[in-house]
C-alpha positions in Angstrom: 23.9 -33.3 24.1 20.3 -33.6 24.7 19.9 -29.7 25.0 21.7 -29.3 21.7 19.3 -31.8 20.0 16.3 -29.9 21.1 18.0 -26.7 20.1 18.6 -28.1 16.7 15.1 -29.6 16.5 13.5 -26.1 17.1 15.9 -24.4 14.6 14.9 -27.0 12.1 11.3 -26.6 12.7 11.5 -22.9 11.6 13.7 -23.7 8.6 10.8 -26.0 7.5 8.5 -23.2 7.8 10.8 -21.0 5.8 11.0 -23.8 3.1 7.6 -24.2 2.9 6.5 -20.5 2.6 8.0 -18.4 -0.1 6.6 -15.1 1.2 8.6 -15.7 4.4 11.8 -16.3 2.4 11.2 -13.2 0.2 10.4 -11.1 3.3 14.0 -11.8 4.5 15.6 -10.1 1.6 13.0 -7.8 0.6 13.4 -5.0 3.1 17.2 -4.5 2.9 17.0 -4.7 -0.8 14.0 -2.2 -1.0 15.6 0.4 1.3 18.7 0.4 -0.8 16.8 0.9 -3.9 14.8 3.8 -2.5 17.3 5.7 -0.7 19.8 5.1 -3.7 17.3 6.9 -6.1 16.8 9.6 -3.4 20.6 10.1 -3.1 21.1 10.1 -6.9 18.4 12.8 -7.4 19.8 15.2 -4.7 23.2 14.9 -6.0 22.1 16.6 -9.1 19.4 18.8 -7.9 20.5 20.0 -4.5 18.5 23.1 -4.8 15.2 21.2 -5.5 13.7 21.3 -2.0 14.5 25.0 -1.4 12.0 25.8 -4.3 9.0 24.8 -2.3 9.0 24.6 1.5 7.4 21.4 2.7 7.8 19.4 -0.5 9.2 16.3 1.3 6.8 16.8 4.2 3.8 16.7 1.8 5.2 13.8 0.1 5.7 11.8 3.3 2.1 12.6 4.4 0.5 11.7 1.0 2.5 8.5 1.1 1.0 7.6 4.5 -2.4 8.1 2.9 -1.8 5.2 0.4 -0.1 3.1 3.0 -2.9 3.4 5.6 -5.5 3.0 3.0 -4.2 -0.5 1.9 -3.5 -1.6 5.5 -7.1 -0.3 6.4 -8.5 -2.8 4.0 -6.2 -5.9 4.7 -5.9 -5.7 8.5 -9.7 -5.6 9.3 -9.9 -8.5 6.9 -7.1 -10.3 8.5 -8.9 -9.9 11.9 -11.8 -11.8 10.4 -9.2 -14.6 9.3 -7.5 -14.8 12.6 -10.8 -15.3 14.4 -12.0 -17.8 11.7 -15.3 -15.6 11.7 -15.8 -15.4 7.8 -18.1 -18.6 7.9 -20.1 -17.1 10.7 -20.4 -13.8 8.9 -21.8 -15.3 5.7 -24.3 -17.4 7.7 -26.0 -14.0 8.0 -27.5 -12.3 5.2 -24.3 -10.5 4.5 -23.3 -10.5 0.9 -19.5 -10.4 -0.6 -19.9 -6.9 -2.1 -21.4 -5.6 1.2 -18.1 -6.9 3.1 -16.1 -5.1 0.4 -17.9 -1.8 0.9 -17.6 -2.1 4.6 -13.8 -2.6 4.3 -13.5 0.3 2.1 -15.4 2.4 4.7 -13.3 1.1 7.7 -10.2 1.8 5.6 -11.3 5.6 5.1 -11.9 5.9 8.9 -8.6 4.5 9.8 -6.6 6.5 7.3 -8.2 9.8 8.6 -7.3 8.7 12.1 -3.7 8.1 11.1 -2.9 11.0 8.8 -4.9 13.9 10.2 -3.0 14.1 13.5 0.3 14.0 11.7 -0.7 16.6 9.4 -1.8 18.8 12.3 1.2 18.1 14.1 3.5 19.1 11.2 2.2 22.7 11.7 3.6 23.7 15.0 6.7 21.4 14.7 7.8 22.4 11.1 5.6 25.4 10.4 4.0 23.8 7.4 0.5 22.7 6.6 -0.4 20.3 3.9 -3.8 21.9 3.8 -2.3 25.0 2.0 -2.5 22.8 -1.1 -6.1 23.5 -1.1 -8.4 21.7 -3.5 -5.8 19.7 -5.0 -5.2 18.1 -1.7 -8.8 16.5 -1.8 -8.0 15.2 -5.4 -4.6 13.8 -4.3 -6.2 12.2 -1.1 -8.8 10.6 -3.0 -6.7 9.1 -5.7 -4.3 7.5 -3.2 -7.1 6.3 -1.0 -8.6 4.3 -4.0 -5.3 3.1 -5.0 -4.7 1.7 -1.6 -8.3 0.1 -1.7 -7.6 -1.6 -5.0 -4.3 -3.0 -3.6 -5.9 -4.1 -0.4 -8.6 -5.9 -2.2 -6.0 -7.8 -4.3 -3.8 -8.6 -1.2 -7.1 -9.8 0.7 -8.0 -12.1 -2.1 -4.6 -13.6 -2.3 -4.4 -14.3 1.5 -7.9 -15.8 1.2 -6.8 -18.2 -1.5 -3.2 -19.1 0.0 -3.8 -18.6 3.7 -2.3 -16.4 6.3 1.2 -17.6 5.3 0.9 -15.0 2.6 0.0 -12.2 4.9 3.3 -10.4 4.7 2.2 -9.5 1.2 0.3 -6.8 2.9 3.8 -5.0 3.7 5.7 -6.4 0.8 3.3 -5.1 -2.1 2.8 -1.7 -0.8 6.5 -0.9 -0.2 7.4 -2.3 -3.6 5.4 0.7 -5.1 7.5 3.2 -3.0 10.6 3.5 -5.4 8.6 3.4 -8.6 5.9 6.0 -7.3 8.3 8.9 -7.3 7.3 9.8 -3.8 10.5 12.0 -3.1 11.9 12.5 -6.7 10.3 13.0 -10.1 9.7 9.8 -12.3 12.6 10.9 -14.7 15.1 10.1 -12.1 14.3 6.3 -12.6 16.3 4.3 -15.4 14.5 4.7 -18.8 13.2 1.2 -18.8 11.6 1.5 -15.3 9.7 4.7 -16.1 6.9 3.1 -18.0 6.2 0.8 -15.1 6.0 3.9 -13.0 3.6 5.6 -15.2 1.3 2.6 -15.1 0.6 3.3 -11.4 -1.9 5.9 -10.2 0.3 6.7 -7.3 3.1 8.0 -9.7 0.7 10.4 -11.4 -0.4 11.5 -8.1 3.0 12.5 -6.7 3.9 14.2 -10.0 0.8 16.2 -9.8 1.7 17.2 -6.3 5.0 18.2 -7.1 3.8 20.4 -10.0 1.3 22.1 -7.6 3.9 23.0 -5.1 6.4 24.2 -7.6 4.1 26.7 -8.7 3.3 24.8 -12.1 -0.4 24.6 -11.5 -2.7 21.6 -11.4 -1.6 19.0 -13.9 -5.0 17.7 -15.7 -3.1 15.1 -17.6 -1.8 13.2 -14.4 -5.1 13.6 -12.7 -6.8 12.0 -15.7 -4.2 9.1 -16.0 -4.5 8.5 -12.1 -8.3 8.4 -12.4 -8.3 6.0 -15.2 -5.7 3.7 -13.8 -7.6 3.6 -10.4 -10.7 2.8 -12.1 -8.9 -0.3 -14.0 -7.3 -1.3 -10.5 -10.3 -1.1 -8.5 -12.1 -3.4 -10.9 -9.3 -5.9 -11.1 -9.1 -5.8 -7.3 -12.7 -6.3 -6.7 -13.0 -9.0 -9.4 -10.0 -10.8 -7.9 -11.5 -10.7 -4.4 -15.0 -12.0 -5.7 -13.6 -14.9 -7.7 -11.5 -16.1 -4.8 -14.2 -15.6 -2.4 -16.6 -17.8 -4.8 -13.9 -20.3 -5.0 -13.3 -20.4 -1.1 -17.1 -20.7 -0.6 -17.3 -23.8 -3.0 -14.5 -25.4 -1.5 -15.3 -24.8 2.2 -12.4 -22.6 2.8 -14.2 -19.9 4.5 -14.3 -22.1 7.7 -10.8 -22.8 7.5 -9.3 -19.5 5.9 -7.2 -18.7 9.0 -5.0 -21.6 8.4 
């Protein structure tokens, strides 16, 4: 009986953790729902367009590699920032002459390095394994890479700001937020596959325009200037919003003394 009470106490402890943290509860249902939505749209698209992949060799491989750019760019900002929170090092950093905007630029720099380390070996490995090189995209590849990198930066700054404000209990947003973009970014299928009411949401994301532009290039339709300009403008807006959110939360945290307790 004593063992059962102790077991019950431990289960109850973690139930209290779930009850007090909505990100933890959201995460439990989030992954199965997101996988169902994403692969549901993929299945629906290929049922009606089974010849689509055959039109351009490596189309799905290019989509996977470019998606990884966005994924790693966002994590490249958030994970180094989380490491400072885990070690409760933010207060010590800002005893030095380091300024907040310098921290932001450094996070963007390490994000670029981490993204290149993660993506380049995968792109090179695809050449002997699948006889496909994403580098055949030429100059548009640089555009796609840069745009997705900036999108990841903007999202990473927003998430870092939210975690600084609400604590590490919200750190799962780093994974929740990025995968929420996957179904509406049109990574593996055109935006027109989405329901009509969801398409405007997708077109408000820079990533959707990047993947639409990638497909246009690979299907021989040329470089789509409209998608490029849309992604450029949207990235500018989101970067401003991300930096503004991070800076405003940082000022609030400094006034309230949260920099010394930001790991909680």
